[in-house]
MARTIRO-589326 format. One record per residue: x, y, z of N, C-alpha, C in turn; residue in three letters. Coordinates in steps of 0.2 Angstrom, whole numbers, plus 5000, padded with zeros to 4 digits. Each point is the difference from the previous one (the first is absolute). Example, Ala and Ser with C-alpha at 12.3 -4.5 7.8 and 13.67 -1.06 7.14 Angstrom:
BEGIN
506649725039499650065000500450065000ALA;499850054996500450065001499650055003SER;
This chain:
BEGIN
475150264925500549965005499849935000UNK;499349985001499849935000500249964993UNK;499850044994500249974994500749994999UNK;500450055003500850004999500249945004UNK;499749995006500349945004499849934997UNK;499550004996499849944997500449984994UNK;500450054997500449984995500649955002UNK;500349964995500549965002500650055001UNK;500549975004500650055002500450024994UNK;500049964995500450024993499650054997UNK;499350005000499650054997500150075004UNK;500049995007500150065004500750044998UNK;500549965000500750034998499950034993UNK;499749964996500050034993499650064999UNK;499450015004499750065001500450065002UNK;500349985006500550065003500550024995UNK;500349954996500550014996499750044994UNK;499549984997499650044995499950075001UNK;499750015006499950075002500650045000UNK;500549985003500750045000500250014993UNK;500049954996500350004993499550054996UNK;499450005001499650054997500150075001UNK;500150025007500250065001500750024997UNK;500549965001500650014997500050014993UNK;499649964996499950004993499750074998UNK;499550025003499750074999500550055001UNK;500350005006500450065001500650004995UNK;500349944999500549994995499850024993UNK;499449994998499850024993500050085000UNK;499750035006500050075000500750035000UNK;500549975004500650035000500449994993UNK;499949944997500349994993499750054995UNK;499450015000499750054996500350075001UNK;500150025006500350075002500750004998UNK;500449945001500750004998500150004993UNK;499549974996500050014993499950084998UNK;499550035003499950074999500650045002UNK;500349985005500650045003500649994994UNK;500149944998500549994995499950044994UNK;499350004998499950044994500150075001UNK;499850035005500150075002500750015000UNK;500449965003500750015000500350004993UNK;499849964996500350004993499850064997UNK;499450035001499850064996500350065003UNK;500250005007500450055003500750004997UNK;500249954999500749994997500050034993UNK;499549984996499950024993499950085000UNK;499650025004499950085000500750035002UNK;500349975005500750035001500450004994UNK;500049954996500449994994499850064995UNK;499450015000499750054995500350075002UNK;500050015007500250075002500850004999UNK;500349955001500850004999500150024992UNK;499649964996500150014993499850074998UNK;499550035003499850074998500550055003UNK;500349985005500550055003500650004995UNK;500249944997500549994996499950044993UNK;499350004998499950044994500050075001UNK;499850035006500050075002500850025000UNK;500449965003500750015001500350014993UNK;499849954995500350004994499850074996UNK;499450025001499850064997500450065003UNK;500150005006500450055003500750004998UNK;500349944999500650004997500150034993UNK;499549994996499950034994500050075000UNK;499650035005499950075000500750035003UNK;500349975005500650035002500650004995UNK;500049944997500650004994499950054995UNK;499350014998499950054995500250075002UNK;499850015006500250075003500750015000UNK;500449955002500750005000500350024993UNK;499749964995500250014993499850084998UNK;499450025002499850074998500550055003UNK;500249995006500450055004500750004997UNK;500349944999500749994998500149994993UNK;499649974997500049994993500549944999UNK;500249965005500449944999499649944999UNK;500149974994499649944998500149945004UNK;500450005005500149945005499349995004UNK;499750065001499349995003499549974996UNK;500149994994499549974996499949925001UNK;500649975002500049935001499549985006UNK;500150035006499549995005499350024999UNK;499950054995499450024998499649944996UNK;500449974996499849944996499949945004UNK;500449995005499949945004499450015005UNK;499950065002499450015004499449994996UNK;500050024993499449994996499949924999UNK;500549964999500049935000499749975006UNK;500350025006499749985006499350015002UNK;499850064998499350025000499549964996UNK;500249994994499649954996500049935003UNK;500549985002500049935003499650005006UNK;500050055004499650005006499350004998UNK;499850044995499350014998499749934998UNK;500549964996499849944998499849955005UNK;500550005005499949965006499450025004UNK;499850065001499450025003499449984996UNK;500050004994499549984996499849925001UNK;500649965001499949935001499849995007UNK;500250045005499849995007499350025001UNK;499750054997499350025001499649984994UNK;500149944997499649984994499349985002UNK;499949995006499349985003499650065002UNK;500350064999499750065002499950054994UNK;499550004997499950044994500150085002UNK;499850025006500050075001500850025001UNK;500449965003500750015001500350004993UNK;499849964996500349994993499950074996UNK;499450035001499850064997500550065003UNK;500150005006500450055003500749994998UNK;500249945000500749994997500150024993UNK;499549994996500050024993500050085000UNK;499750035004500050085001500750025002UNK;500349965005500750025002500549994995UNK;499949954996500549994995499950054994UNK;499450024999499850054994500350065002UNK;500050025007500350075002500750004999UNK;500349945002500749995000500350014992UNK;499649964996500250014993499950074997UNK;499550035002499850074998500650045002UNK;500250005006500650045003500649984996UNK;500149944999500649984996500150024993UNK;499450004996500050014993499950084999UNK;499550035004499950074998500550055004UNK;500349985006500450045003500749985000UNK;500249945003500749985001500349994993UNK;499749964996500449994993500150074996UNK;499550045001500150074996500550045004UNK;500150005006500550035004500749984998UNK;500049934999500749974998500250024993UNK;499550004996500150034993500250075000UNK;499750045004500250075000500750015003UNK;500249965005500650015003500649984995UNK;499849964995500549984995500350064996UNK;499650054999500250064997500150065005UNK;500650025000500250055005499650064999UNK;499750024995499650064999499349995003UNK;499849945001499349995003500049975007UNK;500650005003500049975007499650045005UNK;500050074999499650045004499249985000UNK;499949994993499349984999499849945004UNK;500549955000499849935003499950015008UNK;500450055002500050015008499350035001UNK;499850054996499450035000499449955000UNK;500049954996499549954999500049965006UNK;500549995003500049965006499750035006UNK;500150075000499650035005499350014999UNK;499850004994499350024998499649935001UNK;500249944997499649945000500349945004UNK;500650005001500349945003499849995007UNK;500050055004499849995007499349985001UNK;499650044996499249985000499949934998UNK;500449974995499949934998500249955005UNK;500650025003500249955005499650005007UNK;499750065001499550015006499449954998UNK;499850004994499449964998500249935001UNK;500649984998500249935001500049985007UNK;500250045004500149995008499349995003UNK;499550054997499450005003499649934998UNK;500149984994499749934998500349955004UNK;500650005001500449945004499750005007UNK;499950065003499750005007499349985000UNK;499650014995499349974999500049935000UNK;500549974996500049935000500349975007UNK;500450035003500349985006499550005006UNK;499550055000499550015005499549944999UNK;499949994993499549944999500349945003UNK;500649984999500349945002500150005008UNK;500250065003500050005007499349995003UNK;499550034997499349995003499849924999UNK;500249974995499949934999500449965005UNK;500750025002500449975005499750005007UNK;499750065001499750015007499449955000UNK;499650004995499449955000500249935001UNK;500549984997500249935000500449995007UNK;500350055003500249995007499549995005UNK;499450044999499549995004499649935000UNK;500049984993499749934999500549955004UNK;500650014999500549955004499950005007UNK;500050065003499950015007499349975003UNK;499550014996499449975002500049924999UNK;500349984995500149935000500449975005UNK;500550035002500449985006499650005007UNK;499650055001499650015005499449945000UNK;499749994994499549945000500349945001UNK;500649984998500449945001500249995007UNK;500250055003500250005007499349995005UNK;499550034998499449995004499749934999UNK;500049984993499849934999500449955004UNK;500750015000500449955004499950005007UNK;499950065003499850005007499449975002UNK;499550024996499349985001500049924999UNK;500349984995500049924998500449975006UNK;500550025002500449975006499550005006UNK;499750065002499650005005499449955000UNK;499750004994499449954999500349935000UNK;500649994998500249935000500149985008UNK;500350055003500149995007499449995004UNK;499550044999499349995003499749934998UNK;500049984994499749944998500449945003UNK;500750015000500449955003499849995008UNK;499950065003499949995007499349975001UNK;499550034996499349975000500049924999UNK;500449984995500049934998500449965006UNK;500550035003500349975006499549995005UNK;499650055002499550005005499549944999UNK;499850004993499549954998500349935001UNK;500649994997500449945000500149985007UNK;500250045005500149995007499449975003UNK;499450034999499449985003499749944996UNK;500249994994499749944996500449945000UNK;500750015001500549945000500450005007UNK;500450055001500449995006499749995006UNK;499550045002499649995006499749935001UNK;499649984995499849935000500549955001UNK;500550014996500649955001500350005007UNK;500150065003500250005007499549975005UNK;499450014999499549965004500049934999UNK;500149984994500149934998500649975003UNK;500550035000500649985003500049995008UNK;499650055003499949995007499649945002UNK;499549994995499549945002500449944999UNK;500449994995500449944999500549995005UNK;500350065003500549995006499649985006UNK;499450025001499649985006499849924999UNK;499849994994499949934999500649955001UNK;500650034997500649965001500149985008UNK;499850055004500149995007499549965003UNK;499549984996499449965003499450035002UNK;500050074999499450045002499549994994UNK;499549965001499549994995499450055001UNK;500050045005499450045001500050074996UNK;500650014996500050064996499649994994UNK;499750064998499650004994500550014994UNK;499949974994500450014994499750064996UNK;500450054999499750064996500049994993UNK;499550034996500050004993499749944997UNK;499749965003499749944997499550024995UNK;499650065001499550024995500350034994UNK;500650014999500350044994500149954994UNK;500050034994500049964994500750004997UNK;500550035003500650004997500549955003UNK;500750004998500449955003500050005008UNK;499950065003500050005007499449965003UNK;499550004996499449965002500249934999UNK;500349984995500249934999500549985006UNK;500550055002500449985005499649995007UNK;499550055001499649995006499749935000UNK;499749984994499749945000500549945002UNK;500650004997500549955002500250005007UNK;500150065003500150015007499449975004UNK;499450014998499549985004499949925000UNK;500249974994500149934999500549985005UNK;500650035000500549995005499850005007UNK;499650055002499750015007499649945001UNK;499549984996499649945001500449945001UNK;500649994996500449945001500350005006UNK;500250065003500350005007499549985005UNK;499450034999499549985005499949925000UNK;500049974994499949934999500649965003UNK;500650034999500649975002500050005008UNK;499850065003500050005007499549955003UNK;499549994997499549955002500349935000UNK;500449994994500349934999500649995005UNK;500350065002500649995005499749985006UNK;499450035002499749985007499949935000UNK;499749974994499849935000500649965000UNK;500650024997500649965000500450015006UNK;499950055005500450015005500149945005UNK;499549965001500149945004500449954997UNK;499949994993500549954997500750025000UNK;500150074999500750035000500349995007UNK;499650015005500349995007500249935001UNK;499649954998500149935001500649984996UNK;500150034994500649984996500650035003UNK;500050065003500550045003500249965006UNK;499649975004500149965006500449944998UNK;499849974994500449944998500750024998UNK;500150054996500650024998500550025006UNK;499750045005500450025006500249935004UNK;499549955000500249945004500649974996UNK;500050004993500549974997500750035001UNK;499950075000500650045001500349995007UNK;499650005005500249995007500449935000UNK;499649954997500349935001500750004996UNK;500150034995500650004996500550035004UNK;499950065003500550045004500249965006UNK;499549975004500249975006500349934999UNK;499949974994500249934999500850005000UNK;500350064998500750004999500449995007UNK;499850055005500449995006499849945004UNK;499349974999499849945003500449944997UNK;500150004994500449954997500750005002UNK;500350065001500750015002500049975007UNK;499650025004500049985007499949925001UNK;499649974996500049935000500649974998UNK;500450034995500649974997500550015006UNK;500150055003500450015006499949965006UNK;499349995001499849955006500349934998UNK;499949984994500349934998500750005001UNK;500450054998500750015001500249995007UNK;499650045004500250005008499949935003UNK;499549974998499949935002500549954998UNK;500350014994500549964998500650015004UNK;500250075001500650025003500049975008UNK;499450015003499949975007500049935000UNK;499849964995500049935000500649974999UNK;500550044998500749974998500349985006UNK;500549965000500449975005500750015000UNK;500350055003499650045005499650054997UNK;499550045003499650054998500550064998UNK;499850034994500450064998499550065002UNK;500250025006499650065003500150064997UNK;500650024997500150064997499550014994UNK;500049944996499650004994499350005001UNK;499849975006499350005002499850075002UNK;500450035004499950075002499950054994UNK;500449994995500050044994499349984996UNK;499849945000499449984996499450035004UNK;500050005007499550035004500050074999UNK;500550035000500150084998499650014994UNK;500149964995499750014993499349995001UNK;499749955004499349995001499750075003UNK;500450035005499750065003499950054995UNK;500650014996500050054995499449994995UNK;499949944998499449984995499350025004UNK;500049985006499350025003499950075001UNK;500650045001499950075001499850034993UNK;500349974995499850024993499349994998UNK;499749945002499349984999499650055004UNK;500250025007499650055004500050064997UNK;500650024997500050074996499550004994UNK;500049954997499550004994499350005002UNK;499849975006499450005002499850075003UNK;500550035003499950075003499950054994UNK;500449994995500050044994499350004997UNK;499749944999499449994997499450035004UNK;500149995007499550035004500050085000UNK;500650024999500150084999499750024994UNK;500149964995499750024993499250005000UNK;499749955004499350005001499850065004UNK;500350025005499850065004500250064997UNK;500450004994500250064996500550045005UNK;500449965004500550035004500650014996UNK;500450055002500750014996500549955002UNK;500349974995500549955001500750035002UNK;500349975005500650045003500649994995UNK;500350054999500650004995500750015004UNK;500549974997500650005004500650014995UNK;500650015002500650014996500249934997UNK;500049994994500249944997500649994996UNK;500349955000500649984995499749964995UNK;499950024994499749974995500449934998UNK;500650005000500449944998499949955006UNK;499950015006499949965005499349974999UNK;499550044999499349974999500049964994UNK;500450014994500049964994500349935002UNK;500650005004500349945002499549955004UNK;499650035005499649965004499549974995UNK;499750034995499549974995500349954996UNK;500650014998500449954996500149945004UNK;500250005006500149955005499349955000UNK;499550045000499349965001499949964993UNK;500250034994499749974994500649964997UNK;500650005002500549964997499949934999UNK;499749975005499949935000499449984994UNK;499550055000499549994995500350014993UNK;500550044999500350014993500449944999UNK;500449975005500449954998499649944998UNK;499449995004499649944998499750004993UNK;499950064997499850014993500650014995UNK;500649995002500650004996500150074997UNK;499950055005500150074998500650035003UNK;500550034996500650035002499850075003UNK;500250025006499950065003500650045000UNK;500050064997500650045000499850075004UNK;500550025004499950065004500550054998UNK;499850064999500450064999499850065004UNK;500350015006499850055004500550065000UNK;499850064999500550055000500150025007UNK;500650035001500350025007499850075001UNK;500050025006499950075002499350034997UNK;499549965001499350024998499850045006UNK;499650054998499750045005499449965004UNK;500050025006499449965004499450044998UNK;499449965001499450024999499550005006UNK;499550035000499549995005499449974998UNK;499849945003499449964997499849955005UNK;499549964998499849945004500349944997UNK;500449975004500549954998499649944997UNK;499549985004499649944998499650014993UNK;499750064999499750024994500549994994UNK;500650045001500550004994500249934999UNK;500149965005500349934999499449964996UNK;499450015002499449974997500050014992UNK;500150074998500150024993500549964997UNK;500650005003500649964997499849934999UNK;499749975006499949935000499549984994UNK;499550044999499549994995500350004993UNK;500450054999500350004993500549944999UNK;500349985005500549944999499649944999UNK;499549995004499549944999499750004993UNK;499850064998499750004993500549984995UNK;500650035001500649984995500149925000UNK;500049975006500149935001499549964996UNK;499450025001499449974997500050014993UNK;500250064997500050014993500649954997UNK;500650005003500549964997499949925001UNK;499649985005499849935001499649984994UNK;499650044997499649984994500449994994UNK;500750015000500449994994500249935000UNK;500049964994500249934999500850004999UNK;500350054997500750004999500350075000UNK;500650005000500350075000500350015007UNK;500450055001500350025007499450035004UNK;500149995006499550035005500550045005UNK;500050074999500450045003499650065004UNK;500150015006499750055004500550055003UNK;500050064998500450055003499750055004UNK;500350015006499750065004500650055001UNK;499850064998500650055001499750065003UNK;500550045003499850075003500550054997UNK;499850065000500550054997499750075002UNK;500450054999499750075001499750024994UNK;499450035000499750034994500250074999UNK;499850034995500250074998499850055004UNK;499449995004499850055005500449995007UNK;500449955001500449995006499749955005UNK;499449974997499749955005500349934998UNK;499549955002500249934999499649974994UNK;500349964996499749974994500149925001UNK;499449975001500149925001499749974994UNK;500349954997499849974994500049925001UNK;499549974997499949935000499949984993UNK;500649964997500049984993499949935000UNK;499649974995499949934999500149984993UNK;500149944998500149984993499449964998UNK;499450025003499449964998499750024993UNK;499449984999499750024993499950074999UNK;500050045005499950085000499250014999UNK;499950074998499450025000499850034993UNK;499450004997499850044994500150075001UNK;500350044996500150075001499350045001UNK;499549974997499350035001499749995007UNK;500349955004499749985006500550025006UNK;500650044998500550015005499750055005UNK;499650044999499750055005499449975003UNK;499649964996499449975003500149955006UNK;500649975001500249955005499950045007UNK;500050065000499950045006499350025002UNK;499549984995499350025002499849945004UNK;499550035005499749955004499649954997UNK;500049945002499649944997500349984993UNK;500550034998500349974993500549965002UNK;500049944997500549955001500149954994UNK;500749984999500149954994500149935003UNK;499949995006500049945003499349965000UNK;500049944999499449965000499650015006UNK;500350005006499750005007500250065003UNK;500250054997500250075003499450045002UNK;500150045005499550055002500150074997UNK;500650014998500150074996500050055005UNK;500249995006500150055005500750025003UNK;500449954999500750005002500450064998UNK;500050014993500450064998499750075001UNK;499350005000499650065002500250025007UNK;500049955004500250025007500750025001UNK;500549974996500750015000500150084998UNK;499650014995500150074997499750055005UNK;499549995004499750055005500550005006UNK;500349955001500550005006500650044998UNK;500349994994500550044998499850084999UNK;499450014998499850074999500050035007UNK;499749965005500050035007500650025003UNK;500649974997500750015002500350054996UNK;499650044996500350054996500349984993UNK;500049934998500349984994499649984995UNK;500249964995499649984994500249934999UNK;499649964997500149934998499849994993UNK;500449974995499949994993500349944998UNK;499849984994500349944997500250024993UNK;500649974998500350004993500249934997UNK;500149994994500249944997500849995001UNK;500149945002500749985001500349974994UNK;500750004999500349984994500449935002UNK;500049954996499649994994499349985001UNK;499849995006499349985002499950015007UNK;499350005002499950015007499750075001UNK;500050025007499750065002500550035005UNK;499950075001500450035005499550045004UNK;499949995006499650045005500450045004UNK;499950075000500450045004499650055004UNK;500350025006499650055004500650045003UNK;499850075001500450045003499850025007UNK;500450025005499950025006500450075002UNK;499650055003500350065001500550005006UNK;500550035000500550005006499750035006UNK;500349985005499850035007500450075001UNK;499650055001500350075001500050025007UNK;500750005003500150025007499850075001UNK;
């Protein structure tokens, strides 16, 4: 077993295969040899059966001769001589065929010669003399007397010799039948024993391979799974082996050491990471709160202008003050949401009209788009299903996508600058929101990477905006992706699942 375990996996499999093939080859050779013997015995049995059939034909021809001759002796009618002569010809033909069939058996050749001699003696000394005597009416009685005296005895001798030949052939047939049955039994036994031996070797090799390959690989897989979860206390099995599993164990052990070193490095970089995260979080908070504060400042200037008019426009002033209150509430909602995120508190969700939320965002960015010479087009589908979600978060996603599109198109020196925001039902019955721009677009190889954290194509970008947007949409049960626009630009789309009452 230790020597077997030290073999390479390919050599283990080859050894198992060679053992099974060797058993199959040996049993197959035995079966082939027995089948050859069976075929030979079968051919000999057929040959012996043919000899017996030919011998039976010869005896029948001799009997036909005797019967025809007696008919002629009794009636004197010469029509009985024709079957007599045909019987003689048939007997001679049968004897010649028997001689050919038994050419490899000198003893049978001698017996056939004796049978043929007896038949010739009966034909010449008895049958032909009787026929000659019957030709003369005065000697017919003498012919009949000759038949009674010598004819029967001669025919009995022919029959006796034929039975002797037949017994020899039947004894030979019995021996060949026994050889064939023994060959069948040997072939059957060899087949059964070969199959049993092959099965036993296959089972044995299966057990050896399981112990030498499958079980160590299972242990290796468990160790790798534990290491993937960060458990570096596990021991890597099979390091002392000299086959491929040992090489795998050495590689896994290197991986384990790498994880340990990486964990140490992660501890050392934890402080730096926390500092960087605080900076990114500060930038994100400033970006979000800046929108409602800027809007409140704009509405405050408008309110002062309306109140400073002569006479003061109180209605417009109240409207501007109302917008200031709304902007302040929005800023408060953003701060509340950020505090909830820090505390890991669940954000409140409510029933939302997607088109209304989209229009609110467009109202905030329209002036920015006009300032950069961007044409804004809106295509909002009617009768959209309402969704359940956090309004501020979803508006933040849409705002981020629109501002990214504006910044991308602002980098173009010529060409149309078109921004299109649309809503429609998706195939699943939810809401599909799309933001299309005519900017420079994205490289196909980078289309999916833009959602990776810290990946950015902007010179001063943090690479967090789209990653956060995708996580927000995923939390609402939808998906966010990007495709290429025609003839240029990008299309960012996200789906939202409908509200189920």
